[in-house]
N, CA, C and O atoms as a printed pandas DataFrame, in Angstrom:
     atom_number atom_name residue_name chain_id  residue_number  x_coord  y_coord  z_coord
0              1         N          MET        A               1   -1.252   14.726    4.115
1              2        CA          MET        A               1   -1.121   13.738    3.071
2              3         C          MET        A               1   -1.703   12.421    3.572
3              4         O          MET        A               1   -1.476   12.027    4.715
4              5         N          ARG        A               2   -2.442   11.756    2.724
5              6        CA          ARG        A               2   -2.974   10.431    3.058
6              7         C          ARG        A               2   -2.088    9.356    2.451
7              8         O          ARG        A               2   -1.758    9.388    1.265
8              9         N          ILE        A               3   -1.712    8.406    3.294
9             10        CA          ILE        A               3   -0.856    7.299    2.882
10            11         C          ILE        A               3   -1.579    6.002    3.187
11            12         O          ILE        A               3   -2.164    5.853    4.260
12            13         N          VAL        A               4   -1.545    5.066    2.258
13            14        CA          VAL        A               4   -2.058    3.716    2.478
14            15         C          VAL        A               4   -0.863    2.798    2.665
15            16         O          VAL        A               4    0.064    2.790    1.856
16            17         N          ILE        A               5   -0.898    2.019    3.750
17            18        CA          ILE        A               5    0.168    1.057    4.035
18            19         C          ILE        A               5   -0.470   -0.327    4.097
19            20         O          ILE        A               5   -1.463   -0.522    4.799
20            21         N          THR        A               6    0.093   -1.286    3.370
21            22        CA          THR        A               6   -0.461   -2.638    3.390
22            23         C          THR        A               6   -0.136   -3.322    4.710
23            24         O          THR        A               6    0.967   -3.189    5.241
24            25         N          ALA        A               7   -1.121   -4.060    5.233
25            26        CA          ALA        A               7   -0.938   -4.713    6.528
26            27         C          ALA        A               7   -1.631   -6.069    6.535
27            28         O          ALA        A               7   -2.576   -6.314    5.785
28            29         N          GLN        A               8   -1.133   -6.940    7.405
29            30        CA          GLN        A               8   -1.752   -8.253    7.580
30            31         C          GLN        A               8   -2.812   -8.234    8.675
31            32         O          GLN        A               8   -3.456   -9.251    8.933
32            33         N          GLY        A               9   -2.994   -7.101    9.312
33            34        CA          GLY        A               9   -3.997   -6.918   10.354
34            35         C          GLY        A               9   -4.598   -5.537   10.240
35            36         O          GLY        A               9   -4.517   -4.907    9.186
36            37         N          ASN        A              10   -5.207   -5.054   11.328
37            38        CA          ASN        A              10   -5.897   -3.769   11.231
38            39         C          ASN        A              10   -5.320   -2.667   12.117
39            40         O          ASN        A              10   -6.015   -1.704   12.441
40            41         N          THR        A              11   -4.042   -2.805   12.511
41            42        CA          THR        A              11   -3.410   -1.762   13.313
42            43         C          THR        A              11   -2.039   -1.418   12.746
43            44         O          THR        A              11   -1.495   -2.141   11.912
44            45         N          LEU        A              12   -1.495   -0.305   13.214
45            46        CA          LEU        A              12   -0.144    0.096   12.809
46            47         C          LEU        A              12    0.917   -0.904   13.269
47            48         O          LEU        A              12    2.022   -0.936   12.727
48            49         N          ASP        A              13    0.580   -1.717   14.268
49            50        CA          ASP        A              13    1.553   -2.682   14.778
50            51         C          ASP        A              13    1.382   -4.081   14.204
51            52         O          ASP        A              13    2.089   -5.005   14.606
52            53         N          SER        A              14    0.456   -4.244   13.274
53            54        CA          SER        A              14    0.312   -5.518   12.556
54            55         C          SER        A              14    1.524   -5.708   11.657
55            56         O          SER        A              14    2.207   -4.734   11.342
56            57         N          PRO        A              15    1.809   -6.935   11.237
57            58        CA          PRO        A              15    2.891   -7.115   10.262
58            59         C          PRO        A              15    2.563   -6.405    8.945
59            60         O          PRO        A              15    1.420   -6.422    8.487
60            61         N          LEU        A              16    3.564   -5.793    8.356
61            62        CA          LEU        A              16    3.398   -5.178    7.037
62            63         C          LEU        A              16    3.120   -6.292    6.040
63            64         O          LEU        A              16    3.819   -7.305    6.042
64            65         N          ASP        A              17    2.123   -6.126    5.196
65            66        CA          ASP        A              17    1.827   -7.137    4.184
66            67         C          ASP        A              17    2.698   -6.857    2.970
67            68         O          ASP        A              17    2.635   -5.759    2.418
68            69         N          PRO        A              18    3.511   -7.817    2.535
69            70        CA          PRO        A              18    4.433   -7.560    1.434
70            71         C          PRO        A              18    3.765   -7.489    0.060
71            72         O          PRO        A              18    4.391   -7.041   -0.900
72            73         N          ARG        A              19    2.515   -7.921   -0.053
73            74        CA          ARG        A              19    1.849   -7.949   -1.359
74            75         C          ARG        A              19    0.770   -6.870   -1.433
75            76         O          ARG        A              19   -0.196   -6.899   -0.670
76            77         N          PHE        A              20    0.935   -5.936   -2.337
77            78        CA          PHE        A              20   -0.025   -4.849   -2.462
78            79         C          PHE        A              20   -1.405   -5.352   -2.885
79            80         O          PHE        A              20   -2.390   -5.120   -2.183
80            81         N          GLY        A              21   -1.481   -6.025   -4.004
81            82        CA          GLY        A              21   -2.764   -6.424   -4.565
82            83         C          GLY        A              21   -3.529   -7.429   -3.744
83            84         O          GLY        A              21   -4.756   -7.483   -3.817
84            85         N          ARG        A              22   -2.841   -8.211   -2.980
85            86        CA          ARG        A              22   -3.492   -9.252   -2.186
86            87         C          ARG        A              22   -3.283   -9.054   -0.687
87            88         O          ARG        A              22   -3.266  -10.013    0.085
88            89         N          ALA        A              23   -3.125   -7.805   -0.298
89            90        CA          ALA        A              23   -2.983   -7.476    1.126
90            91         C          ALA        A              23   -4.289   -7.774    1.853
91            92         O          ALA        A              23   -5.365   -7.740    1.256
92            93         N          ARG        A              24   -4.185   -8.063    3.136
93            94        CA          ARG        A              24   -5.378   -8.304    3.953
94            95         C          ARG        A              24   -6.095   -6.987    4.270
95            96         O          ARG        A              24   -7.325   -6.923    4.270
96            97         N          SER        A              25   -5.306   -5.932    4.541
97            98        CA          SER        A              25   -5.927   -4.645    4.849
98            99         C          SER        A              25   -5.003   -3.496    4.477
99           100         O          SER        A              25   -3.803   -3.675    4.265
100          101         N          PHE        A              26   -5.589   -2.327    4.406
101          102        CA          PHE        A              26   -4.854   -1.083    4.227
102          103         C          PHE        A              26   -4.981   -0.301    5.528
103          104         O          PHE        A              26   -6.069   -0.188    6.092
104          105         N          ILE        A              27   -3.874    0.229    5.993
105          106        CA          ILE        A              27   -3.910    1.186    7.085
106          107         C          ILE        A              27   -3.806    2.557    6.426
107          108         O          ILE        A              27   -2.792    2.877    5.806
108          109         N          VAL        A              28   -4.839    3.353    6.561
109          110        CA          VAL        A              28   -4.880    4.690    5.962
110          111         C          VAL        A              28   -4.408    5.675    7.021
111          112         O          VAL        A              28   -4.995    5.774    8.099
112          113         N          CYS        A              29   -3.344    6.399    6.705
113          114        CA          CYS        A              29   -2.727    7.336    7.654
114          115         C          CYS        A              29   -2.800    8.751    7.102
115          116         O          CYS        A              29   -2.464    8.992    5.943
116          117         N          ASP        A              30   -3.237    9.675    7.930
117          118        CA          ASP        A              30   -3.242   11.090    7.566
118          119         C          ASP        A              30   -2.059   11.729    8.276
119          120         O          ASP        A              30   -2.070   11.857    9.500
120          121         N          THR        A              31   -1.044   12.130    7.530
121          122        CA          THR        A              31    0.181   12.649    8.143
122          123         C          THR        A              31   -0.025   14.025    8.769
123          124         O          THR        A              31    0.776   14.446    9.604
124          125         N          GLU        A              32   -1.073   14.723    8.386
125          126        CA          GLU        A              32   -1.329   16.046    8.961
126          127         C          GLU        A              32   -2.019   15.954   10.315
127          128         O          GLU        A              32   -1.691   16.706   11.233
128          129         N          THR        A              33   -2.970   15.039   10.443
129          130        CA          THR        A              33   -3.728   14.938   11.694
130          131         C          THR        A              33   -3.248   13.809   12.596
131          132         O          THR        A              33   -3.531   13.805   13.794
132          133         N          GLY        A              34   -2.522   12.850   12.023
133          134        CA          GLY        A              34   -2.092   11.679   12.781
134          135         C          GLY        A              34   -3.152   10.595   12.872
135          136         O          GLY        A              34   -2.911    9.543   13.463
136          137         N          ALA        A              35   -4.327   10.837   12.292
137          138        CA          ALA        A              35   -5.413    9.862   12.332
138          139         C          ALA        A              35   -5.093    8.655   11.459
139          140         O          ALA        A              35   -4.479    8.787   10.400
140          141         N          THR        A              36   -5.512    7.483   11.911
141          142        CA          THR        A              36   -5.360    6.263   11.129
142          143         C          THR        A              36   -6.642    5.442   11.229
143          144         O          THR        A              36   -7.370    5.514   12.219
144          145         N          HIS        A              37   -6.896    4.678   10.202
145          146        CA          HIS        A              37   -7.976    3.696   10.248
146          147         C          HIS        A              37   -7.665    2.575    9.271
147          148         O          HIS        A              37   -6.910    2.754    8.314
148          149         N          ALA        A              38   -8.257    1.418    9.527
149          150        CA          ALA        A              38   -8.028    0.249    8.687
150          151         C          ALA        A              38   -9.169    0.081    7.691
151          152         O          ALA        A              38  -10.325    0.380    7.991
152          153         N          VAL        A              39   -8.821   -0.402    6.503
153          154        CA          VAL        A              39   -9.798   -0.741    5.477
154          155         C          VAL        A              39   -9.565   -2.196    5.111
155          156         O          VAL        A              39   -8.462   -2.564    4.707
156          157         N          ASP        A              40  -10.585   -3.021    5.247
157          158        CA          ASP        A              40  -10.483   -4.439    4.915
158          159         C          ASP        A              40  -10.499   -4.591    3.397
159          160         O          ASP        A              40  -11.491   -4.253    2.749
160          161         N          VAL        A              41   -9.424   -5.089    2.836
161          162        CA          VAL        A              41   -9.340   -5.328    1.391
162          163         C          VAL        A              41   -9.082   -6.801    1.107
163          164         O          VAL        A              41   -8.618   -7.160    0.025
164          165         N          SER        A              42   -9.383   -7.651    2.084
165          166        CA          SER        A              42   -9.082   -9.079    1.977
166          167         C          SER        A              42   -9.855   -9.768    0.855
167          168         O          SER        A              42   -9.465  -10.856    0.431
168          169         N          ALA        A              43  -10.932   -9.170    0.366
169          170        CA          ALA        A              43  -11.670   -9.771   -0.750
170          171         C          ALA        A              43  -10.780   -9.925   -1.980
171          172         O          ALA        A              43  -10.995  -10.824   -2.793
172          173         N          ASN        A              44   -9.783   -9.054   -2.118
173          174        CA          ASN        A              44   -8.870   -9.134   -3.262
174          175         C          ASN        A              44   -7.981  -10.373   -3.206
175          176         O          ASN        A              44   -7.461  -10.804   -4.235
176          177         N          MET        A              45   -7.802  -10.944   -2.030
177          178        CA          MET        A              45   -6.900  -12.083   -1.869
178          179         C          MET        A              45   -7.326  -13.270   -2.727
179          180         O          MET        A              45   -6.480  -14.061   -3.144
180          181         N          ASN        A              46   -8.616  -13.407   -2.994
181          182        CA          ASN        A              46   -9.131  -14.572   -3.711
182          183         C          ASN        A              46   -9.435  -14.328   -5.181
183          184         O          ASN        A              46   -9.930  -15.222   -5.867
184          185         N          LEU        A              47   -9.147  -13.138   -5.668
185          186        CA          LEU        A              47   -9.402  -12.855   -7.079
186          187         C          LEU        A              47   -8.424  -13.637   -7.957
187          188         O          LEU        A              47   -7.234  -13.715   -7.655
188          189         N          ALA        A              48   -8.933  -14.210   -9.036
189          190        CA          ALA        A              48   -8.074  -14.955   -9.958
190          191         C          ALA        A              48   -7.117  -14.016  -10.680
191          192         O          ALA        A              48   -5.968  -14.370  -10.943
192          193         N          GLN        A              49   -7.590  -12.833  -10.994
193          194        CA          GLN        A              49   -6.752  -11.816  -11.624
194          195         C          GLN        A              49   -7.362  -10.446  -11.368
195          196         O          GLN        A              49   -8.525  -10.336  -10.983
196          197         N          GLY        A              50   -6.568   -9.407  -11.585
197          198        CA          GLY        A              50   -7.053   -8.051  -11.392
198          199         C          GLY        A              50   -6.975   -7.540   -9.966
199          200         O          GLY        A              50   -7.482   -6.458   -9.670
200          201         N          ALA        A              51   -6.341   -8.309   -9.068
201          202        CA          ALA        A              51   -6.264   -7.900   -7.660
202          203         C          ALA        A              51   -5.501   -6.590   -7.502
203          204         O          ALA        A              51   -5.898   -5.734   -6.712
204          205         N          GLY        A              52   -4.421   -6.428   -8.239
205          206        CA          GLY        A              52   -3.619   -5.210   -8.127
206          207         C          GLY        A              52   -4.364   -3.979   -8.597
207          208         O          GLY        A              52   -4.277   -2.919   -7.978
208          209         N          ILE        A              53   -5.096   -4.117   -9.692
209          210        CA          ILE        A              53   -5.872   -2.994  -10.215
210          211         C          ILE        A              53   -7.001   -2.653   -9.249
211          212         O          ILE        A              53   -7.268   -1.478   -8.996
212          213         N          GLN        A              54   -7.664   -3.670   -8.709
213          214        CA          GLN        A              54   -8.740   -3.441   -7.746
214          215         C          GLN        A              54   -8.181   -2.767   -6.491
215          216         O          GLN        A              54   -8.797   -1.840   -5.964
216          217         N          ALA        A              55   -7.027   -3.221   -6.012
217          218        CA          ALA        A              55   -6.408   -2.618   -4.826
218          219         C          ALA        A              55   -6.024   -1.167   -5.100
219          220         O          ALA        A              55   -6.166   -0.313   -4.225
220          221         N          ALA        A              56   -5.539   -0.883   -6.306
221          222        CA          ALA        A              56   -5.189    0.495   -6.665
222          223         C          ALA        A              56   -6.429    1.385   -6.622
223          224         O          ALA        A              56   -6.360    2.524   -6.160
224          225         N          GLN        A              57   -7.558    0.872   -7.100
225          226        CA          GLN        A              57   -8.807    1.637   -7.051
226          227         C          GLN        A              57   -9.227    1.876   -5.608
227          228         O          GLN        A              57   -9.697    2.962   -5.270
228          229         N          MET        A              58   -9.062    0.866   -4.755
229          230        CA          MET        A              58   -9.419    1.005   -3.343
230          231         C          MET        A              58   -8.513    2.028   -2.649
231          232         O          MET        A              58   -8.968    2.775   -1.782
232          233         N          ALA        A              59   -7.245    2.061   -3.028
233          234        CA          ALA        A              59   -6.328    3.060   -2.467
234          235         C          ALA        A              59   -6.751    4.461   -2.905
235          236         O          ALA        A              59   -6.739    5.399   -2.107
236          237         N          ALA        A              60   -7.123    4.593   -4.171
237          238        CA          ALA        A              60   -7.599    5.893   -4.672
238          239         C          ALA        A              60   -8.888    6.310   -3.953
239          240         O          ALA        A              60   -9.057    7.475   -3.594
240          241         N          ASP        A              61   -9.786    5.354   -3.748
241          242        CA          ASP        A              61  -11.041    5.648   -3.053
242          243         C          ASP        A              61  -10.789    6.093   -1.610
243          244         O          ASP        A              61  -11.571    6.855   -1.042
244          245         N          ALA        A              62   -9.685    5.609   -1.023
245          246        CA          ALA        A              62   -9.328    6.004    0.350
246          247         C          ALA        A              62   -8.652    7.367    0.389
247          248         O          ALA        A              62   -8.327    7.873    1.463
248          249         N          GLY        A              63   -8.440    7.962   -0.784
249          250        CA          GLY        A              63   -7.822    9.281   -0.851
250          251         C          GLY        A              63   -6.310    9.254   -0.781
251          252         O          GLY        A              63   -5.686   10.266   -0.460
252          253         N          ALA        A              64   -5.713    8.115   -1.077
253          254        CA          ALA        A              64   -4.255    7.975   -0.972
254          255         C          ALA        A              64   -3.519    8.857   -1.973
255          256         O          ALA        A              64   -3.912    8.990   -3.132
256          257         N          GLU        A              65   -2.449    9.447   -1.485
257          258        CA          GLU        A              65   -1.513   10.154   -2.343
258          259         C          GLU        A              65   -0.229    9.349   -2.467
259          260         O          GLU        A              65    0.609    9.620   -3.327
260          261         N          ALA        A              66   -0.084    8.343   -1.583
261          262        CA          ALA        A              66    1.076    7.460   -1.602
262          263         C          ALA        A              66    0.672    6.101   -1.038
263          264         O          ALA        A              66   -0.242    5.996   -0.220
264          265         N          VAL        A              67    1.368    5.074   -1.488
265          266        CA          VAL        A              67    1.193    3.712   -0.999
266          267         C          VAL        A              67    2.550    3.206   -0.544
267          268         O          VAL        A              67    3.555    3.386   -1.232
268          269         N          ILE        A              68    2.571    2.573    0.616
269          270        CA          ILE        A              68    3.779    1.911    1.100
270          271         C          ILE        A              68    3.462    0.428    1.205
271          272         O          ILE        A              68    2.490    0.039    1.851
272          273         N          THR        A              69    4.277   -0.391    0.575
273          274        CA          THR        A              69    4.072   -1.833    0.560
274          275         C          THR        A              69    5.398   -2.540    0.356
275          276         O          THR        A              69    6.420   -1.904    0.098
276          277         N          GLY        A              70    5.375   -3.837    0.471
277          278        CA          GLY        A              70    6.600   -4.610    0.258
278          279         C          GLY        A              70    6.938   -4.751   -1.213
279          280         O          GLY        A              70    8.085   -4.560   -1.615
280          281         N          HIS        A              71    5.935   -5.086   -2.016
281          282        CA          HIS        A              71    6.140   -5.321   -3.447
282          283         C          HIS        A              71    4.895   -4.915   -4.210
283          284         O          HIS        A              71    3.793   -4.885   -3.660
284          285         N          VAL        A              72    5.082   -4.605   -5.478
285          286        CA          VAL        A              72    3.956   -4.229   -6.335
286          287         C          VAL        A              72    4.204   -4.761   -7.739
287          288         O          VAL        A              72    5.319   -4.700   -8.256
288          289         N          GLY        A              73    3.142   -5.284   -8.343
289          290        CA          GLY        A              73    3.231   -5.804   -9.704
290          291         C          GLY        A              73    3.031   -4.711  -10.738
291          292         O          GLY        A              73    2.694   -3.578  -10.394
292          293         N          PRO        A              74    3.242   -5.052  -12.016
293          294        CA          PRO        A              74    3.200   -4.041  -13.079
294          295         C          PRO        A              74    1.834   -3.406  -13.316
295          296         O          PRO        A              74    1.756   -2.202  -13.560
296          297         N          LYS        A              75    0.760   -4.182  -13.250
297          298        CA          LYS        A              75   -0.563   -3.603  -13.490
298          299         C          LYS        A              75   -0.963   -2.675  -12.355
299          300         O          LYS        A              75   -1.517   -1.602  -12.593
300          301         N          ALA        A              76   -0.687   -3.080  -11.128
301          302        CA          ALA        A              76   -0.998   -2.223   -9.985
302          303         C          ALA        A              76   -0.148   -0.959  -10.032
303          304         O          ALA        A              76   -0.648    0.136   -9.776
304          305         N          PHE        A              77    1.131   -1.106  -10.358
305          306        CA          PHE        A              77    2.008    0.063  -10.425
306          307         C          PHE        A              77    1.494    1.061  -11.469
307          308         O          PHE        A              77    1.454    2.266  -11.218
308          309         N          THR        A              78    1.106    0.555  -12.627
309          310        CA          THR        A              78    0.589    1.423  -13.684
310          311         C          THR        A              78   -0.700    2.116  -13.242
311          312         O          THR        A              78   -0.877    3.311  -13.477
312          313         N          ALA        A              79   -1.600    1.362  -12.602
313          314        CA          ALA        A              79   -2.862    1.953  -12.141
314          315         C          ALA        A              79   -2.608    3.027  -11.087
315          316         O          ALA        A              79   -3.231    4.088  -11.119
316          317         N          LEU        A              80   -1.707    2.759  -10.163
317          318        CA          LEU        A              80   -1.376    3.759   -9.136
318          319         C          LEU        A              80   -0.741    4.989   -9.769
319          320         O          LEU        A              80   -1.071    6.122   -9.419
320          321         N          ASN        A              81    0.172    4.752  -10.704
321          322        CA          ASN        A              81    0.848    5.851  -11.388
322          323         C          ASN        A              81   -0.163    6.725  -12.140
323          324         O          ASN        A              81   -0.077    7.952  -12.098
324          325         N          ARG        A              82   -1.095    6.107  -12.810
325          326        CA          ARG        A              82   -2.118    6.869  -13.545
326          327         C          ARG        A              82   -3.010    7.670  -12.600
327          328         O          ARG        A              82   -3.542    8.718  -12.968
328          329         N          GLY        A              83   -3.165    7.163  -11.378
329          330        CA          GLY        A              83   -3.957    7.870  -10.377
330          331         C          GLY        A              83   -3.155    8.879   -9.583
331          332         O          GLY        A              83   -3.649    9.453   -8.613
332          333         N          HIS        A              84   -1.899    9.096  -10.001
333          334        CA          HIS        A              84   -0.997   10.042   -9.330
334          335         C          HIS        A              84   -0.766    9.656   -7.867
335          336         O          HIS        A              84   -0.697   10.515   -6.988
336          337         N          ILE        A              85   -0.648    8.351   -7.625
337          338        CA          ILE        A              85   -0.365    7.829   -6.292
338          339         C          ILE        A              85    1.049    7.265   -6.317
339          340         O          ILE        A              85    1.330    6.312   -7.043
340          341         N          ALA        A              86    1.934    7.853   -5.527
341          342        CA          ALA        A              86    3.327    7.409   -5.478
342          343         C          ALA        A              86    3.421    6.064   -4.758
343          344         O          ALA        A              86    2.653    5.786   -3.837
344          345         N          VAL        A              87    4.360    5.244   -5.186
345          346        CA          VAL        A              87    4.575    3.923   -4.592
346          347         C          VAL        A              87    5.928    3.909   -3.898
347          348         O          VAL        A              87    6.946    4.278   -4.484
348          349         N          TYR        A              88    5.925    3.478   -2.643
349          350        CA          TYR        A              88    7.141    3.333   -1.856
350          351         C          TYR        A              88    7.252    1.878   -1.427
351          352         O          TYR        A              88    6.329    1.335   -0.820
352          353         N          LEU        A              89    8.368    1.252   -1.736
353          354        CA          LEU        A              89    8.588   -0.141   -1.369
354          355         C          LEU        A              89    9.487   -0.201   -0.149
355          356         O          LEU        A              89   10.466    0.540   -0.050
356          357         N          CYS        A              90    9.152   -1.088    0.783
357          358        CA          CYS        A              90   10.004   -1.242    1.957
358          359         C          CYS        A              90    9.860   -2.644    2.521
359          360         O          CYS        A              90    8.897   -3.351    2.226
360          361         N          ASP        A              91   10.818   -3.032    3.325
361          362        CA          ASP        A              91   10.798   -4.364    3.937
362          363         C          ASP        A              91   10.778   -4.265    5.465
363          364         O          ASP        A              91   11.264   -5.158    6.160
364          365         N          LEU        A              92   10.218   -3.186    5.970
365          366        CA          LEU        A              92   10.128   -3.012    7.418
366          367         C          LEU        A              92    9.052   -3.933    7.996
367          368         O          LEU        A              92    8.198   -4.431    7.262
368          369         N          ALA        A              93    9.094   -4.155    9.303
369          370        CA          ALA        A              93    8.234   -5.154    9.934
370          371         C          ALA        A              93    6.777   -4.726   10.077
371          372         O          ALA        A              93    5.880   -5.560    9.951
372          373         N          THR        A              94    6.523   -3.443   10.339
373          374        CA          THR        A              94    5.155   -3.002   10.615
374          375         C          THR        A              94    4.821   -1.714    9.871
375          376         O          THR        A              94    5.719   -0.976    9.465
376          377         N          PRO        A              95    3.538   -1.446    9.693
377          378        CA          PRO        A              95    3.148   -0.160    9.127
378          379         C          PRO        A              95    3.647    1.023    9.962
379          380         O          PRO        A              95    3.984    2.069    9.407
380          381         N          ARG        A              96    3.698    0.870   11.272
381          382        CA          ARG        A              96    4.209    1.953   12.123
382          383         C          ARG        A              96    5.648    2.303   11.753
383          384         O          ARG        A              96    5.996    3.478   11.635
384          385         N          GLU        A              97    6.487    1.272   11.568
385          386        CA          GLU        A              97    7.887    1.502   11.178
386          387         C          GLU        A              97    7.966    2.113    9.784
387          388         O          GLU        A              97    8.781    3.002    9.538
388          389         N          ALA        A              98    7.122    1.638    8.874
389          390        CA          ALA        A              98    7.117    2.167    7.507
390          391         C          ALA        A              98    6.687    3.634    7.497
391          392         O          ALA        A              98    7.277    4.448    6.787
392          393         N          LEU        A              99    5.668    3.971    8.278
393          394        CA          LEU        A              99    5.204    5.354    8.357
394          395         C          LEU        A              99    6.296    6.260    8.914
395          396         O          LEU        A              99    6.521    7.355    8.398
396          397         N          ALA        A             100    6.970    5.809    9.958
397          398        CA          ALA        A             100    8.054    6.605   10.548
398          399         C          ALA        A             100    9.174    6.824    9.536
399          400         O          ALA        A             100    9.703    7.930    9.428
400          401         N          ALA        A             101    9.539    5.775    8.791
401          402        CA          ALA        A             101   10.590    5.903    7.775
402          403         C          ALA        A             101   10.174    6.883    6.689
403          404         O          ALA        A             101   10.994    7.667    6.212
404          405         N          PHE        A             102    8.901    6.843    6.295
405          406        CA          PHE        A             102    8.399    7.776    5.288
406          407         C          PHE        A             102    8.493    9.213    5.788
407          408         O          PHE        A             102    9.004   10.088    5.089
408          409         N          ILE        A             103    8.003    9.450    6.989
409          410        CA          ILE        A             103    8.011   10.802    7.563
410          411         C          ILE        A             103    9.437   11.323    7.716
411          412         O          ILE        A             103    9.691   12.513    7.534
412          413         N          GLU        A             104   10.365   10.429    8.051
413          414        CA          GLU        A             104   11.766   10.824    8.210
414          415         C          GLU        A             104   12.499   10.962    6.878
415          416         O          GLU        A             104   13.681   11.304    6.861
416          417         N          GLY        A             105   11.818   10.701    5.762
417          418        CA          GLY        A             105   12.430   10.831    4.441
418          419         C          GLY        A             105   13.360    9.691    4.076
419          420         O          GLY        A             105   14.222    9.848    3.212
420          421         N          LYS        A             106   13.197    8.546    4.721
421          422        CA          LYS        A             106   14.080    7.404    4.475
422          423         C          LYS        A             106   13.593    6.506    3.334
423          424         O          LYS        A             106   14.328    5.623    2.893
424          425         N          LEU        A             107   12.379    6.717    2.856
425          426        CA          LEU        A             107   11.851    5.922    1.745
426          427         C          LEU        A             107   11.867    6.765    0.473
427          428         O          LEU        A             107   11.631    7.973    0.506
428          429         N          ARG        A             108   12.146    6.114   -0.628
429          430        CA          ARG        A             108   12.170    6.788   -1.923
430          431         C          ARG        A             108   11.095    6.195   -2.818
431          432         O          ARG        A             108   10.837    4.993   -2.753
432          433         N          PRO        A             109   10.465    7.009   -3.651
433          434        CA          PRO        A             109    9.438    6.472   -4.545
434          435         C          PRO        A             109   10.027    5.475   -5.537
435          436         O          PRO        A             109   11.142    5.650   -6.028
436          437         N          ALA        A             110    9.264    4.436   -5.820
437          438        CA          ALA        A             110    9.684    3.422   -6.796
438          439         C          ALA        A             110    9.510    3.979   -8.204
439          440         O          ALA        A             110    8.591    4.753   -8.472
440          441         N          ASP        A             111   10.402    3.576   -9.092
441          442        CA          ASP        A             111   10.326    3.990  -10.490
442          443         C          ASP        A             111    9.540    3.006  -11.338
443          444         O          ASP        A             111    9.082    3.340  -12.431
444          445         N          THR        A             112    9.388    1.790  -10.829
445          446        CA          THR        A             112    8.739    0.730  -11.589
446          447         C          THR        A             112    8.285   -0.372  -10.641
447          448         O          THR        A             112    8.641   -0.385   -9.462
448          449         N          ALA        A             113    7.497   -1.288  -11.175
449          450        CA          ALA        A             113    7.090   -2.462  -10.400
450          451         C          ALA        A             113    8.328   -3.311  -10.088
451          452         O          ALA        A             113    9.310   -3.294  -10.829
452          453         N          ASP        A             114    8.261   -4.042   -8.990
453          454        CA          ASP        A             114    9.414   -4.883   -8.647
454          455         C          ASP        A             114    9.075   -6.378   -8.721
455          456         O          ASP        A             114    9.896   -7.217   -8.352
456          457         N          ARG        A             115    7.879   -6.707   -9.192
457          458        CA          ARG        A             115    7.458   -8.106   -9.323
458          459         C          ARG        A             115    6.740   -8.278  -10.659
459          460         O          ARG        A             115    6.195   -7.327  -11.219
460          461         N          GLU        A             116    6.756   -9.512  -11.150
461          462        CA          GLU        A             116    5.972   -9.861  -12.329
462          463         C          GLU        A             116    4.515   -9.986  -11.904
463          464         O          GLU        A             116    4.216  -10.052  -10.712
464          465         N          GLY        A             117    3.633  -10.017  -12.853
465          466        CA          GLY        A             117    2.226  -10.198  -12.531
466          467         C          GLY        A             117    1.935  -11.571  -11.965
467          468         O          GLY        A             117    2.699  -12.510  -12.185
468          469         N          HIS        A             118    0.829  -11.698  -11.234
469          470        CA          HIS        A             118    0.343  -12.975  -10.666
470          471         C          HIS        A             118    1.358  -13.659   -9.779
471          472         O          HIS        A             118    1.614  -14.852   -9.945
472          473         N          TRP        A             119    1.934  -12.945   -8.857
473          474        CA          TRP        A             119    2.848  -13.585   -7.903
474          475         C          TRP        A             119    2.143  -13.657   -6.619
475          476         O          TRP        A             119    2.695  -14.157   -5.639
């Protein structure tokens, strides 16, 4: 399974980025092989609008079946949902901790966005 985790840097030990649409990078993790790589998505940080939808497309392009992030807005949540990408919200410190919690079954899929748009 491929998982995208939002990060403020380009490693599993970077701080988890709490904002999906305006994250600095995605850490793409393959749970079957253990391989990880970073994708720079910082261009979305400066978009006036549509950052969440653009980030959802980038997650889909990375082959994500799930996204782990701190928070997600309604447009991004809808775009991810339409792409059959599950959303997991967490407040852990790093992508490494979030990945471990996911693998251990400690994270549950979100039913809805947890933030208003443009936050």
